[in-house]
N, C-alpha and C positions, 0 to 999 in steps of 0.2 A: 421441477423440485425448488423449494423457495429459498433462494443465496442472501444470507444477512450480512454484508461486511461493514466491518466496525473501524473505523483509523483511530490510531494510539493519540492519545493527549501529547498535548503540544509538548517539545522535551524543554530540556533546559539548559539551550543553547542559542549562538548570539546568533541577533536578526541578519539575515543576507548572506548566511555562511550555506555552504552546500554540504549538504549532510547525506543523501540518499541512502546506500548500505553501511555507512559508517553509525556503528552502535552506538548514540549520543545517550546523554544522562537524561533523569527523566526529574524532576523540579518535589520538592523534599514531603510535600505533601503531595504525591502521586496516587499512596493505599487512600486517602478518602475521595479523589476526585474520579478514582476505579470504582468506589464502592456504589457510588451515586451514578456511576454507567451500568453497573452491572443490579441494582433495584431495578431499572428498566424492562430489563428482557426475560424475556418467557424462555419454554424449555425448547432444547434443540435434539436433532441426532446425533452431530459430532462438533464440535469446535474444533477450529484449525488456527495457526498464528503462522507467523511469521519469524523466522529464529530470531529476529534482533529482538534487544531486551523492551524497547518499548513497547512489541506485540506480546512482546512474551508473557510481564507484567501483568497487561491486562488480561488473557486467556488464563496464565493463573490464577487470578481474582474471581472468575469465571468460572473454572472446572480445575481439578487439579489431572483431568484426564484430556486434556487438551492435546493434538498433536501437531506437529511443527512440522515445516513444509516449509523448503528454499525458494523453491520457485513464488513465495506468496512477497517475495522482499521486495523493496523500491525499486524505481530503477537505480540500473548502476552508473555512477558519473562517472568512475576512472580517478583519471588523474587530477578533476578537480573537486573530487571528495575533501573537505576541510576545509576549502578553501572560500571565499568572501567570492562573491559572484563580480563584486565591482575588480575584485583582482586580478577575475581571466582576462591573461589577453584579448583585443576585440578582433584579432584577426585567427583566434582560436576560435570564441565565443560565434560571432556573427553568424558562419556558415553551419554550425550546430543551428544556430536558432532558427534560421531561416528553411532548414528542412530537417528538423530531431526526429520527424518521424523514423526518419532514412539512417541520417548517419548519426555517429555515436561521437561521445568527448572523448579522447583517446584515453583508449585501454577501460573502457566504459561499454554502453550497450545503447542501443538506439529505440526509439518508441516500438518500433514494430516489433521489434526484439521482443520486448516488455508485453507485449499484449498476446503474442506464439508463447511464452513462458505459461504466463496465466491461464491462456485459452486448454493447455495440455494437462495443468494441473486441473481445472473445470469437467473435462472430458472424462478424466480418472472419475472422479467424482461423482458423473451424472451416470458412471455404471454400476454407484453402490444403490442398497437399498434406502438410502437417506431422503427423507420431505423435508425434512427444514436444519440446514447449514450454515451454523456462524463463523465466521476466518476474520481473524483478529490483525490489520494491516495496512497497507499505506497508500498516499491518493493516488500514485499511480495505478497503483493495480484496482481499485476503485473505478476513474475512469476506466480502465480497460474495462471493466465490465459496462461501463454507459456505452462505451462505444458496441462493446460484445450483446449487449440484451437490449439496449435503447437505442441500435441504431446511431448513435451521435458520431458522426465523422471525423478518423483521424488527426484532423485537422483544424478540428472545434474542439475536441472533447479538452486540450489541458486550459478550458478555457469556463468551466467548470468546476464551482466552490466547490474543495469538498474540508468542510470542517473539521478541526483536530476534533476526536471523541463523537462524531457522526456514524448515523449507520445509516446504511442505503439498501434497501430491499431489492433483487429482482426476480424474475421469474425464469428458471433456465432452457424450460419445454416450451 
């Protein structure tokens, strides 16, 4: 199966602020930006989206027949959601930064948990008769796909650039 992942466009949210699973606003002209992305897309057997509006609105511009799946949400940063990275206590942040693969922010999830969540979605998708699937999602999910399908080690995958509005293609078989 050919899996196409698109990252949502840049939200209208303060730079340096952690928003993970927080539903944040899009810029006022998001319709125009979405239209430019939609023009470049081919046909897909199915379209899936994270339930967060920054993804759902793009999926709706692509097709009204998209399906929403919570497994496509960004990493959950727990108590750090909505906080500026610079405002998080270093005694909390530093241990997580040293092992974000296995450790979670307080009341959040680890990178390993995110990868497992996405892998479960893909496994279910592979059991369906789809040839080409489009997923509107977040950088963390796209990096998870890079790990699963391009064999990029988890300790290196967070260094991979994932552009707002960027499309990434993977062969899942």
